[in-house]
C-alpha positions in Angstrom: 0.0 0.0 0.0 1.2 3.6 -0.7 2.7 5.5 2.2 0.4 7.9 4.0 1.3 11.0 6.0 1.2 10.4 9.8 -1.1 13.3 10.3 -4.7 12.7 11.7 -7.5 11.9 9.4 -9.8 14.9 8.7 -13.2 14.7 10.3 -16.2 13.6 8.3 -18.5 16.4 7.4 -21.9 15.9 8.9 -25.1 17.8 7.9 -26.0 17.7 11.6 -23.0 20.1 12.3 -24.0 22.6 9.6 -26.9 24.9 8.9 -27.7 23.3 5.6 -30.7 21.6 4.0 -30.5 18.4 2.0 -31.6 19.5 -1.4 -31.8 16.7 -3.9 -34.6 18.2 -6.1 -33.9 18.5 -9.8 -32.1 21.8 -10.2 -33.3 22.7 -13.7 -31.6 25.2 -16.0 -28.7 27.0 -14.3 -26.6 29.9 -15.4 -22.8 29.7 -15.6 -21.5 33.3 -15.8 -17.9 33.6 -16.8 -15.9 36.7 -16.0 -13.3 36.7 -18.8 -15.8 35.1 -21.2 -13.8 35.4 -24.4 -10.5 34.1 -22.9 -9.0 30.7 -23.8 -10.4 29.0 -20.6 -13.9 30.2 -21.2 -13.8 29.3 -24.8 -12.8 25.7 -23.8 -15.6 25.7 -21.3 -18.1 26.8 -23.9 -17.1 24.3 -26.6 -16.4 21.6 -24.0 -19.9 21.8 -22.4 -21.5 21.9 -25.9 -19.4 18.9 -26.9 -20.3 16.9 -23.8 -24.0 17.5 -24.1 -23.9 16.4 -27.8 -21.7 13.3 -27.1 -18.8 14.7 -29.1 -16.2 14.7 -26.4 -15.6 12.5 -23.3 -15.6 13.8 -19.7 -11.8 13.2 -19.2 -10.5 15.7 -16.6 -14.0 16.3 -15.1 -14.1 14.7 -11.7 -17.8 15.4 -11.1 -18.5 12.8 -13.9 -16.7 10.1 -12.0 -17.2 8.4 -8.6 -17.7 9.5 -5.9 -18.8 12.9 -7.1 -21.0 11.7 -10.0 -23.5 10.4 -7.4 -24.2 14.0 -6.2 -27.4 15.8 -7.2 -25.5 18.2 -9.5 -27.0 20.2 -12.3 -26.9 18.1 -15.5 -24.4 19.4 -18.1 -27.2 19.8 -20.6 -28.9 22.3 -18.2 -26.0 24.7 -18.0 -26.6 28.0 -19.7 -23.5 30.2 -20.4 -23.0 34.0 -20.3 -20.4 36.3 -19.1 -18.5 39.6 -18.9 -15.3 40.5 -20.8 -13.3 43.7 -21.4 -12.0 42.8 -24.9 -13.7 43.2 -28.3 -12.6 40.0 -30.1 -15.4 37.5 -30.5 -15.6 33.9 -29.4 -14.8 32.6 -32.9 -11.5 34.4 -32.9 -10.5 32.7 -29.6 -11.7 29.4 -31.0 -9.6 29.9 -34.1 -6.5 30.4 -31.9 -7.2 27.2 -30.0 -7.8 25.3 -33.3 -4.4 26.4 -34.5 -2.8 25.4 -31.2 -4.2 21.9 -31.6 -6.5 22.2 -28.6 -10.0 22.5 -30.2 -10.9 20.5 -33.2 -12.4 22.1 -36.3 -15.1 19.4 -36.2 -16.2 20.2 -32.7 -16.3 24.0 -33.3 -18.3 23.5 -36.5 -20.8 21.1 -34.9 -21.5 23.4 -31.9 -21.8 26.7 -33.7 -25.3 27.3 -32.4 -24.2 26.9 -28.7 -21.2 29.2 -29.3 -23.4 31.9 -30.9 -25.8 31.8 -28.0 -23.0 32.2 -25.5 -21.5 35.1 -27.5 -24.9 36.8 -27.5 -25.0 36.7 -23.7 -21.6 38.3 -23.1 -21.6 41.9 -21.7 -18.8 44.5 -21.2 -17.1 44.0 -17.9 -15.1 46.3 -15.6 -11.7 47.4 -16.8 -9.2 48.3 -14.1 -7.3 51.5 -14.8 -4.0 49.5 -14.6 -5.0 47.5 -17.6 -5.9 50.2 -20.1 -2.7 49.7 -22.0 -3.5 46.2 -23.2 -4.7 45.5 -26.8 -8.2 45.0 -28.2 -10.0 46.4 -25.2 -13.7 47.4 -25.2 -14.3 51.1 -24.7 -17.5 50.3 -22.9 -15.5 48.3 -20.3 -13.1 51.3 -19.8 -16.1 53.6 -19.4 -17.7 51.3 -16.8 -14.3 51.0 -15.0 -14.2 54.8 -14.7 -17.5 55.0 -12.9 -18.0 55.0 -9.1 -18.0 51.4 -7.7 -21.7 51.5 -6.7 -22.6 52.2 -10.4 -20.3 49.4 -11.5 -21.9 47.0 -9.2 -25.4 48.0 -10.2 -24.6 47.5 -13.9 -23.1 44.0 -13.3 -26.1 42.9 -11.2 -28.4 44.3 -13.9 -26.5 42.2 -16.5 -26.9 39.1 -14.3 -30.6 39.8 -13.7 -31.2 40.3 -17.4 -29.4 37.1 -18.3 -31.5 35.1 -15.9 -34.7 36.7 -17.1 -33.9 36.1 -20.7 -33.2 32.4 -20.1 -35.7 31.7 -17.4 -33.1 30.7 -14.9 -33.7 30.2 -11.2 -29.9 30.4 -10.2 -26.6 31.5 -11.6 -23.0 30.8 -10.5 -20.4 33.5 -11.2 -16.9 32.2 -12.0 -13.9 34.6 -12.3 -11.4 33.4 -15.0 -10.1 36.8 -16.2 -6.4 37.5 -16.5 -4.6 38.1 -13.2 -5.1 41.7 -12.0 -2.2 43.9 -10.9 -1.1 43.8 -7.2 -3.1 46.2 -5.1 -2.1 47.7 -1.8 -4.4 46.4 1.0 -7.1 48.8 2.1 -8.4 49.1 5.6 -11.9 49.0 4.0 -11.3 45.3 3.3 -11.1 44.3 7.0 -14.9 44.5 7.6 -18.1 44.6 5.7 -19.1 47.9 7.4 -15.8 49.5 6.3 -16.2 48.2 2.7 -19.7 49.4 2.4 -18.6 52.9 3.6 -15.8 52.9 1.1 -18.1 51.9 -1.8 -20.6 54.6 -0.7 -17.7 57.1 -0.7 -16.7 56.1 -4.2 -13.3 54.7 -3.3 -11.9 52.7 -6.3 -11.7 48.9 -5.8 -10.0 46.2 -7.9 -12.4 44.8 -10.6 -12.3 41.3 -9.0 -13.7 42.7 -5.7 -16.5 44.5 -7.7 -17.4 41.3 -9.5 -17.4 39.3 -6.2 -19.5 42.0 -4.4 -22.0 42.1 -7.3 -22.4 38.3 -7.2 -22.6 37.8 -3.5 -24.8 40.8 -2.7 -27.3 39.6 -5.3 -27.4 36.0 -3.8 -25.2 34.3 -6.4 -22.3 31.9 -5.6 -18.9 33.3 -6.6 -15.8 31.2 -7.5 -12.4 32.9 -8.1 -10.2 30.7 -10.3 -7.5 33.4 -10.5 -4.9 34.8 -8.1 -6.8 38.1 -8.1 -8.4 39.2 -4.8 -12.0 38.3 -5.5 -13.9 37.3 -2.4 -10.8 36.6 -0.4 -11.0 39.5 1.9 -12.7 39.5 5.4 -15.3 42.0 4.3 -16.6 39.8 1.4 -16.4 36.6 3.4 -18.5 38.4 6.0 -20.9 39.4 3.3 -21.1 35.8 2.0 -22.0 34.6 5.5 -24.7 37.3 6.0 -26.2 36.7 2.6 -26.1 32.9 2.9 -24.0 32.6 -0.3 -21.2 30.1 -0.9 -17.8 31.3 -2.2 -14.7 29.4 -3.3 -11.1 30.3 -4.5 -8.4 31.3 -5.1 -6.2 30.6 -8.1 -7.0 27.3 -9.9 -4.5 24.5 -9.4 -3.9 22.9 -12.8 -0.2 22.2 -13.4 3.1 22.8 -11.5 1.5 23.6 -8.2 -0.8 20.6 -8.5 2.3 18.4 -8.8 4.0 20.2 -5.9 0.9 19.7 -3.6 0.9 15.9 -4.5 4.7 15.3 -4.3 5.7 17.5 -1.3 3.6 15.4 1.2 5.7 12.4 0.1 9.0 14.1 1.2 7.4 15.1 4.5 5.9 11.6 5.2 9.4 10.0 4.6 11.1 12.6 6.8 13.3 13.7 4.0 14.7 17.2 4.3 14.0 19.3 1.2 16.8 21.9 0.9 15.6 23.6 -2.3 12.7 23.6 -4.7 13.3 25.7 -7.7 10.6 26.1 -10.4 10.6 27.8 -13.7 7.5 28.4 -15.9 7.2 29.4 -19.5 3.8 30.2 -21.0 2.3 32.0 -23.9 -1.3 33.3 -24.6 -2.8 36.5 -23.2 -2.4 35.4 -19.6 1.4 35.1 -20.2 1.4 38.5 -21.9 -0.4 40.1 -18.9 2.1 38.4 -16.5 5.0 40.2 -18.3 3.9 43.2 -16.2 5.7 43.0 -12.8 2.6 44.2 -10.9 0.6 41.3 -12.3 3.4 38.8 -12.0 3.8 39.5 -8.3 0.3 38.5 -7.6 0.7 35.1 -9.4 4.0 34.2 -7.8 2.7 34.7 -4.3 0.1 31.9 -4.6 2.4 29.6 -6.5 4.9 29.5 -3.6 2.4 29.4 -0.7 1.3 25.8 -1.0 4.8 24.3 -1.0 6.0 26.2 2.0 2.8 25.4 3.9 3.2 21.6 3.3 6.9 21.4 4.2 6.7 23.9 7.1 8.5 22.3 10.1 9.8 19.3 8.2 12.4 21.1 6.1 13.9 23.9 8.2 16.5 24.8 5.5 14.0 25.1 2.7 14.8 27.6 -0.1 12.1 28.1 -2.8 11.9 30.2 -5.9 9.4 30.3 -8.8 10.1 32.1 -12.1 7.6 32.9 -14.9 8.5 34.1 -18.4 6.3 34.9 -21.3 7.1 32.9 -24.5 4.7 34.0 -27.2 5.3 31.0 -29.5 4.0 28.6 -26.9 0.4 29.9 -27.3 -1.9 28.2 -24.9 0.7 25.7 -23.8 2.9 26.0 -20.7 6.0 24.3 -19.6 7.3 24.1 -16.0 10.7 22.7 -15.0 11.3 21.9 -11.4 14.5 20.9 -9.5 14.1 19.5 -6.0 17.3 19.1 -3.9 16.8 17.1 -0.8 18.8 15.4 2.0 18.4 11.8 3.1 19.9 9.6 5.8 23.7 10.1 6.6 23.5 13.5 5.0 23.3 12.1 1.4 22.2 14.8 -1.0 19.8 13.7 -3.8 17.6 15.4 -6.4 14.4 15.1 -8.3 13.9 16.9 -11.6 10.8 17.0 -13.7 9.2 18.8 -16.6 5.5 19.4 -16.9 4.1 20.5 -20.3 0.4 21.0 -20.6 -2.4 23.0 -22.1 -3.5 25.5 -19.5 -7.1 26.0 -20.8 -7.8 22.3 -21.4 -6.7 21.6 -17.8 -8.7 24.4 -16.3 -11.9 24.2 -18.3 -13.3 20.9 -16.7 -12.4 22.3 -13.3 -14.5 25.4 -14.0 -17.4 23.2 -14.9 -16.9 21.1 -11.7 -16.7 24.2 -9.5 -19.8 25.7 -11.0 -21.8 22.5 -10.4 -20.5 22.0 -6.8 -21.0 25.7 -5.9 -24.6 25.5 -7.2 -25.2 22.3 -5.1 -23.8 24.1 -2.0 -26.1 27.0 -2.7 -29.2 24.7 -3.0 -28.2 23.1 0.3 -28.0 26.4 2.1 -24.3 26.4 2.6 -22.6 29.8 3.1 -19.2 31.3 3.2 -15.9 29.6 2.1 -16.4 26.1 0.7 -13.4 24.4 2.3 -14.1 21.0 0.7 -13.2 22.5 -2.7 -9.7 23.4 -1.5 -8.2 20.7 -3.9 -9.1 22.9 -6.9 -7.0 25.9 -5.7 -3.5 27.1 -4.9 -4.6 29.4 -2.2 -7.9 28.0 -0.9 -10.3 30.1 1.2 -11.2 28.9 4.7 -9.9 28.8 8.2 -8.6 25.2 8.1 -6.5 25.3 5.0 -4.4 22.1 4.2 -2.4 22.3 1.0 -1.8 18.5 0.9 -3.7 17.5 -2.3 -4.4 14.0 -1.1 -6.0 15.2 2.1 -7.9 17.9 0.2 -9.5 15.3 -2.0 -10.3 13.1 1.0 -12.2 16.1 2.4 -14.2 16.5 -0.8 -14.9 12.8 -1.1 -16.1 12.7 2.6 -18.4 15.6 1.8 -19.8 13.7 -1.2 -20.2 10.5 0.7 -22.0 12.2 3.5 -24.6 13.7 1.2 -25.1 10.4 -0.7 -25.7 8.5 2.5 -28.6 10.6 3.6 
């Protein structure tokens, strides 16, 4: 049998210990609202959902379609209705064309699901453009205009867009998922420390990062919010407080799809075997628009912070001499593919120095898209069950998960999710 960490088993989650209801009723049509709707991830989500419901692709990479999660009363894939916000002017077909040329989407799939893609494109509205991002290409002037308005007006327009989307499609619920490019690093505000302070700042017209505006709009209007990016989103005390008060579930931050996924799976092995990790050096190369955005030091700083957090948390106490470093470079020719190279230097018995080296090469959007679908379905389920605040059982999907009892060990994170699923299924 494989080695297991000597730490205690996480407790089973019991409905008796939470203020939730056991909702197993058929959910019906449900909105999936994507912030960053014309990006590569959202494009893969759109064509992936269409392909799944038409039997054109398999659910590989979609854990909710496999045991034990496929026994949950999740919204069926055919009942997901897509819409979203974006700040760029290119249409979905342009994004699809880029992914076809990169060998990620097939021409046959795109051609066969034109109607679904057209419906999604028709439901995309201009988002909020942060002032720090006005220098990037193909930006929508309407998004810049919205970004220049006071935060209360921004929120009102976003909520109006969501209300209109739900009315147009006859939806009872919508989950908002943030998949836009990483925003620039913002200096913390005292207004983020409490809901009362944040409300006062919004009333006073104090500018806020776009991700906070999106999160506030979703949560305050009763819609679950998932942040798949390193941006702030709902990860401040004020918005976590709002989520609890409003009875709305939230999840995040920063989707775990590649190098950090491997780190969170491998690092527990070193700890369990009492091996002293001396250094863990990582180097990432990526293309696409996310890579272009990360060329900017203010955006890159936000990304690097979450990529290093998980490793240090797992090895804390077991590797006192640990040195870590993560580098990210933009390589335009890679397109939507990314490559990560890691070097792990560790010490064993008798002071013997050894190393592990690995290279991870993957398609960022194809890795992320099924997780977006998972998170939307699981957040919707949590909402129907009356859960509120940070969904800690979804920690395995994120580099910097929200919640008070964060454990970055991927295996333990998945145990927690599976216990959650089993508890629901047994009732």
